[in-house]
C-alpha positions in Angstrom: 52.0 54.5 39.1 49.3 55.8 37.6 51.2 55.4 34.1 51.8 51.4 34.7 47.9 51.6 36.1 47.5 53.1 32.7 49.5 51.0 30.9 47.9 47.7 32.6 44.6 49.1 31.7 45.7 49.3 28.2 47.0 46.3 27.8 43.5 44.5 29.5 41.4 46.4 26.7 43.7 45.1 23.9 43.0 41.5 25.2 39.6 41.9 25.4 39.1 43.1 22.2 41.3 40.5 20.7 39.1 38.0 22.2 36.6 39.7 20.8 37.7 39.5 17.3 38.8 36.4 17.5 35.4 34.8 15.9 36.4 36.7 13.0 39.8 35.9 12.8 39.3 32.6 10.6 41.9 31.5 8.1 40.7 31.1 4.7 39.0 27.9 3.8 40.8 25.6 1.4 37.9 25.2 -0.7 37.4 28.6 -1.4 40.9 28.0 -3.9 40.5 27.1 -7.1 39.9 22.9 -7.4 41.2 23.1 -11.4 44.7 24.1 -9.6 47.6 21.4 -10.6 49.5 23.1 -7.5 49.1 20.7 -4.0 51.3 19.7 -1.5 50.7 17.6 1.3 51.2 19.3 4.8 54.1 17.5 6.1 57.0 15.3 4.0 55.9 11.7 3.6 58.2 9.3 3.6 58.3 6.6 0.4 60.7 4.2 -0.5 63.0 6.2 2.0 63.1 9.3 0.1 60.9 12.7 1.2 58.6 14.1 -1.2 57.1 17.8 0.0 55.1 18.2 -3.4 52.2 15.4 -4.1 50.0 15.9 -7.1 46.4 17.1 -7.5 45.1 13.8 -6.7 46.2 13.0 -3.5 44.5 16.8 -2.1 41.5 19.2 -2.1 38.4 16.9 -1.8 39.3 15.4 1.8 39.6 16.5 5.5 43.2 17.3 6.5 43.9 14.1 8.9 42.4 11.7 5.4 44.4 14.0 3.2 47.2 12.9 4.9 46.7 9.6 4.9 45.6 9.5 1.1 49.0 10.7 0.5 51.2 8.3 2.7 48.9 5.2 1.0 48.3 5.9 -2.5 50.8 8.0 -3.9 53.4 6.5 -6.1 56.1 8.8 -8.4 55.9 7.7 -12.1 58.6 6.9 -14.2 57.3 7.2 -17.6 58.1 10.2 -19.3 56.3 12.4 -21.3 57.6 11.2 -24.8 57.0 7.2 -23.9 53.3 8.1 -22.4 52.5 10.2 -25.8 53.6 7.1 -27.9 51.4 4.8 -25.5 48.9 6.9 -25.7 48.7 7.0 -29.3 49.8 3.7 -29.3 46.0 2.9 -27.2 44.2 5.1 -29.9 45.8 3.8 -32.8 43.8 0.6 -34.1 42.8 -1.1 -37.1 40.0 1.4 -37.9 42.5 3.6 -39.6 42.0 0.9 -42.5 38.2 1.5 -42.6 38.2 5.4 -42.5 39.0 6.1 -46.4 35.4 4.3 -46.9 33.7 6.2 -44.0 34.9 9.2 -46.0 33.8 7.8 -49.2 30.3 7.7 -48.1 30.2 10.6 -45.9 32.0 13.0 -48.3 35.5 15.4 -47.8 33.7 17.9 -46.4 30.9 15.6 -44.1 33.9 13.6 -42.6 36.2 16.2 -41.6 33.6 17.7 -39.6 32.7 14.3 -38.1 36.2 13.9 -37.3 36.7 17.2 -35.7 33.9 16.7 -33.6 34.8 13.5 -32.2 38.5 14.7 -31.1 37.2 17.8 -29.4 34.6 15.4 -27.3 37.2 13.1 -26.8 39.3 15.4 -25.6 37.5 16.8 -23.3 36.1 13.6 -21.9 39.8 13.2 -21.1 39.9 16.5 -19.4 36.9 15.3 -17.1 38.8 12.3 -16.4 40.8 13.6 -15.2 39.0 16.0 -13.0 37.4 12.9 -11.7 40.4 11.6 -10.5 41.7 15.1 -8.9 38.4 15.6 -7.2 37.9 11.8 -6.3 41.4 11.4 -5.0 42.1 8.7 -6.4 43.2 7.2 -9.8 41.8 3.8 -10.2 38.1 3.7 -12.2 36.9 1.2 -9.8 37.7 3.1 -6.7 36.2 5.9 -8.6 33.1 4.2 -9.1 33.2 2.5 -5.2 33.1 6.3 -3.9 30.2 7.0 -6.3 28.0 4.3 -6.5 29.3 2.3 -4.0 29.6 -1.8 -4.8 27.6 -1.4 -7.8 29.6 1.2 -9.3 32.7 -0.6 -8.5 31.6 -3.7 -10.7 29.8 -2.1 -13.0 33.5 0.3 -13.5 35.4 -3.1 -13.5 33.3 -5.1 -16.1 32.8 -2.7 -18.3 36.5 -1.8 -18.8 36.8 -5.6 -18.9 34.9 -6.5 -21.7 35.4 -3.5 -23.7 39.7 -4.2 -23.8 38.6 -8.2 -24.0 37.0 -7.3 -27.3 39.8 -5.3 -28.7 42.2 -7.7 -27.8 39.9 -10.6 -29.6 39.2 -7.9 -32.8 43.5 -7.5 -32.9 44.1 -11.4 -32.8 41.6 -11.9 -35.3 43.3 -9.9 -37.9 46.7 -12.1 -36.8 44.5 -15.5 -37.1 43.4 -14.3 -40.9 45.7 -12.0 -42.2 49.3 -13.1 -41.5 48.3 -16.6 -43.1 47.8 -14.6 -46.5 51.2 -13.0 -46.3 53.3 -16.1 -45.6 52.2 -17.4 -48.3 52.0 -14.7 -50.6 56.0 -14.6 -49.7 56.7 -17.8 -49.7 54.2 -17.9 -53.0 52.8 -21.2 -51.9 49.0 -22.6 -51.2 50.1 -25.4 -49.1 48.0 -26.2 -46.1 50.9 -26.8 -43.8 50.4 -25.6 -40.4 52.6 -22.1 -40.4 50.0 -21.1 -43.1 47.6 -21.9 -40.0 46.1 -19.3 -38.4 45.1 -20.9 -35.3 48.9 -21.7 -35.1 50.4 -18.4 -36.2 48.2 -16.9 -33.3 49.2 -18.8 -30.6 52.9 -18.5 -31.9 52.0 -14.8 -31.8 50.9 -14.4 -28.4 53.4 -16.6 -26.7 56.5 -15.1 -28.5 55.3 -11.1 -28.4 52.4 -10.5 -27.1 53.1 -12.7 -23.4 56.5 -11.5 -22.6 55.5 -7.9 -23.2 52.6 -8.3 -21.2 54.6 -9.1 -18.4 56.6 -6.0 -18.0 55.3 -4.7 -14.8 55.1 -0.9 -15.5 53.4 0.8 -19.0 55.8 3.2 -19.4 58.4 0.2 -20.6 56.4 -0.2 -23.4 56.6 3.3 -25.1 59.4 1.8 -27.3 57.4 -1.0 -28.7 54.4 1.6 -28.7 56.9 4.1 -30.7 57.9 1.4 -33.0 54.0 0.5 -34.0 53.3 4.1 -34.8 56.3 3.9 -37.2 54.8 1.0 -38.8 51.3 3.0 -39.1 53.6 6.0 -40.6 54.9 3.8 -42.9 51.8 2.7 -43.9 50.5 6.0 -44.3 53.5 7.3 -46.5 52.8 3.9 -48.7 49.2 5.3 -49.4 50.2 8.4 -50.0 52.7 7.3 -52.3 50.3 5.0 -53.8 47.8 7.8 -54.5 50.3 8.9 -57.3 50.4 5.5 -59.0 47.0 4.2 -59.3 45.3 5.5 -62.4 41.8 7.0 -62.2 39.8 6.1 -63.6 40.1 2.4 -62.2 40.8 -0.3 -64.8 37.6 -1.7 -66.2 38.5 -5.7 -64.5 39.1 -3.6 -61.2 35.4 -1.7 -61.4 33.5 -5.3 -62.4 35.3 -6.9 -59.6 33.7 -4.6 -57.1 30.5 -4.0 -58.3 28.8 -5.6 -55.3 31.0 -4.2 -52.4 30.9 -1.1 -51.1 28.2 1.1 -53.3 25.6 1.1 -56.2 27.1 1.4 -59.3 25.5 4.2 -61.4 25.8 5.2 -65.2 28.7 7.7 -64.8 31.1 9.6 -66.7 35.3 8.6 -66.0 35.5 12.6 -65.1 32.4 11.9 -62.4 33.9 8.7 -61.1 37.2 10.7 -60.8 36.0 13.8 -58.9 35.8 13.7 -55.2 32.5 14.6 -53.2 32.0 17.2 -50.1 28.8 15.7 -48.6 27.7 12.0 -49.4 24.4 10.4 -48.0 23.6 7.4 -49.1 22.5 3.9 -47.2 26.0 3.0 -46.5 26.6 6.7 -44.4 24.8 4.7 -41.3 27.9 2.6 -40.9 30.4 4.7 -41.7 29.7 7.0 -38.8 30.4 4.5 -35.8 34.0 4.3 -38.1 34.2 7.9 -36.7 32.8 8.1 -33.1 35.4 5.6 -31.7 38.5 6.8 -33.7 39.5 7.7 -30.6 39.4 5.2 -28.2 41.5 5.3 -25.4 40.2 6.1 -22.0 40.4 2.8 -20.1 44.6 3.6 -20.6 44.3 7.3 -19.4 44.2 7.0 -16.0 46.7 3.9 -15.7 48.8 6.4 -17.9 48.8 8.6 -15.7 49.5 7.2 -12.3 53.3 6.1 -13.9 53.6 9.8 -15.8 56.9 11.1 -14.4 56.2 14.4 -12.2 52.6 13.7 -13.1 50.3 16.4 -12.7 46.8 17.0 -14.7 48.2 19.5 -16.9 51.2 17.6 -17.7 49.0 14.3 -18.7 46.8 16.6 -20.1 49.2 17.7 -22.8 50.3 14.4 -23.2 46.7 13.8 -24.3 46.6 16.7 -26.2 49.8 16.2 -28.7 48.6 12.2 -28.7 45.0 13.1 -30.3 46.7 15.9 -32.5 49.2 13.4 -34.4 46.3 10.6 -34.6 44.4 13.1 -36.2 46.8 14.0 -38.5 47.5 10.5 -39.5 43.8 9.9 -39.3 42.9 12.9 -42.1 45.8 11.8 -44.5 45.2 8.2 -44.5 41.6 8.5 -45.0 41.9 11.5 -48.4 44.3 9.8 -49.7 43.2 6.5 -49.7 39.8 8.0 -50.3 41.3 9.9 -53.5 43.1 7.0 -55.0 39.8 4.8 -55.5 36.7 7.1 -54.4 33.9 5.4 -54.8 35.7 1.3 -55.5 37.5 1.9 -51.8 35.9 -1.4 -50.0 35.3 -0.8 -45.9 39.7 -2.5 -45.3 41.5 -0.6 -47.6 44.7 -2.8 -48.0 42.1 -5.4 -49.5 41.1 -2.7 -52.0 44.9 -2.2 -53.3 44.9 -6.0 -53.4 42.7 -5.7 -56.1 44.6 -3.7 -58.2 47.9 -5.6 -57.3 48.0 -9.4 -57.8 51.4 -9.1 -56.0 53.4 -6.4 -54.9 56.1 -6.3 -52.8 55.5 -2.8 -51.1 51.9 -3.6 -50.2 53.0 -7.1 -48.6 55.5 -5.2 -46.2 52.6 -2.9 -45.4 50.4 -5.4 -44.5 53.4 -6.8 -42.2 53.4 -3.5 -40.7 50.2 -3.3 -39.9 50.2 -6.6 -38.4 52.8 -6.0 -36.4 50.8 -2.5 -35.5 48.3 -4.3 -34.2 50.3 -7.1 -32.2 52.2 -4.3 -30.0 48.9 -2.8 -29.5 47.5 -5.9 -27.2 49.9 -5.5 -24.6 48.9 -1.6 -23.9 45.3 -2.8 -24.1 45.8 -5.2 -21.6 47.4 -3.4 -19.1 44.4 -1.7 -17.7 42.3 -5.0 -17.7 44.7 -6.6 -15.8 44.8 -3.6 -13.6 41.0 -3.6 -13.1 41.0 -7.4 -12.1 44.2 -6.8 -9.6 42.3 -4.3 -7.6 39.2 -6.4 -7.5 41.2 -9.3 -6.0 43.7 -7.6 -4.0 43.4 -3.8 -4.0 45.5 -3.4 -0.5 48.3 -5.9 -1.2 51.2 -5.3 -2.0 52.7 -5.9 -5.8 53.1 -10.0 -5.9 54.7 -11.0 -9.5 52.8 -14.7 -9.1 49.5 -12.5 -9.3 50.9 -10.8 -11.6 51.9 -13.7 -13.7 48.6 -15.3 -13.2 46.5 -12.5 -14.4 48.2 -12.5 -17.3 48.3 -15.8 -18.7 44.9 -16.3 -17.9 43.9 -13.3 -19.8 45.6 -14.4 -22.6 44.3 -17.9 -22.6 40.5 -17.0 -22.1 41.4 -14.8 -25.5 43.3 -17.0 -27.8 40.1 -19.7 -26.7 37.6 -16.9 -28.1 39.9 -16.3 -31.1 40.5 -19.5 -32.1 37.1 -21.5 -31.4 34.6 -18.5 -32.3 34.4 -18.3 -35.8 33.6 -14.9 -36.9 34.2 -11.7 -35.0 31.0 -10.4 -34.9 30.1 -13.2 -32.7 32.0 -11.7 -30.8 31.4 -8.0 -30.6 27.4 -9.4 -30.6 28.5 -10.6 -26.9 30.5 -7.8 -26.6 27.9 -5.6 -26.8 24.8 -6.8 -25.2 27.5 -5.9 -21.8 28.6 -2.1 -22.8 26.2 -1.2 -25.1 27.3 1.7 -26.9 30.2 2.1 -24.5 27.9 3.9 -22.8 29.1 3.5 -19.1 32.8 2.2 -19.4 35.6 4.5 -19.0 36.0 4.6 -22.7 32.7 6.2 -22.7 33.5 9.1 -20.7 33.3 7.3 -16.8 32.8 11.3 -15.9 29.4 11.0 -16.4 29.0 8.9 -13.3 31.8 10.2 -11.4 32.6 13.7 -11.8 29.1 14.7 -10.9 29.0 12.8 -7.7 32.2 14.7 -6.2 31.0 17.7 -3.6 34.2 19.6 -3.5 32.9 22.6 -1.2 31.8 20.2 1.4 34.4 17.8 0.7 32.7 14.3 0.7 30.9 12.5 -1.9 27.2 13.2 -1.9 24.6 10.2 -1.7 23.5 10.5 -5.0 20.0 10.7 -6.9 19.8 7.2 -8.7 20.1 8.1 -12.3 21.3 6.2 -15.8 24.8 5.6 -16.5 25.3 7.7 -19.4 28.0 9.5 -21.2 29.3 11.9 -23.5 29.4 9.0 -26.0 
């Protein structure tokens, strides 16, 4: 009896001790883990389209309470279908634009060393801004710019994100179609060796034909991943352009023919009395009246940010680390192409290079089949870029019109057709491309607030992962890295 009583007494004391110590037996806080980790999972398996997913990517968790996190996994997670390679092609196509034609001019007005320094700096800042965009999506629990803007600033933030994406990409689409409007008739006339003004050499008709025959069918695709093949072909066209630029460097003599110098006297640089050796000697640092116009060409050389989150959403087996690797590969490839195209274009013409590199070649060759094919390849690349640029606009408009609705083909087709109709009207009836950019610039000054302008400037800093809520932020100007 005494031993039994002793056992019962010890049990009571142990239970009391456990009760007293229970306030200190607290489970580790979720927030104590690094918010940069890419390994997150939902508390339970979530049925999606009849399948079970035990692991869900980063944007579904980490800043929400447990119950909201479960709803987040069920509501917004959708498996992507785009492979790593297709995503690299799409992002590279979004980066690569017609601006590559002006990089040689930028190098001529900054010098080789200064150009490389600026290009490296822009690439690093742009890549870092991609990192912050992905981190914003992770902390914000959304892959939609408008939703991130709404969580940061409410309705004004949502509208600001939507308008900035729409205006920026709309202007990019207009610029690409302007190139088709004015360059395609020249190529057709050169191939036909004719100067007549038939309908098939009219830029207005040609831009409509290209839109209906190529751009519209590609733009109607449901997923961005399907454009990976056309994006790969577009990049292949630009690689062909780069090869021809390198090849022509060893064909065109230096100094240039006298008649070429006379033609280009009033084009790019003020002429000075220099010897032939000085004209052919590359310069490493250049400061002149045209330098200020060359810097913006470099500043926006890696513009692709409106497409980052849509591509992230469609990435197969996505994670922040995997999408960052996609960006790293794309940026590296475009950096090499930019540098080689600018360097060999500059070394070919030196101070005589014009703002548009292909136009400079036309001053040397009255008719050259290879250069005509290159011009056609550039037009093809520009045309195939339009559907990639249109995709973020359609996503933005679709989110505003029916964010909570299921996918609808009529709405999808209607938004696509409406956007293409508007941009074609703009291209046909506005006389110059400068008028378009003057109009766009009033809405998106210096690209400072839109997603290309590093939208994390107003989204990422509004998140408070330690308290798992969004802060009621102080009113500050909308600024970005650029």
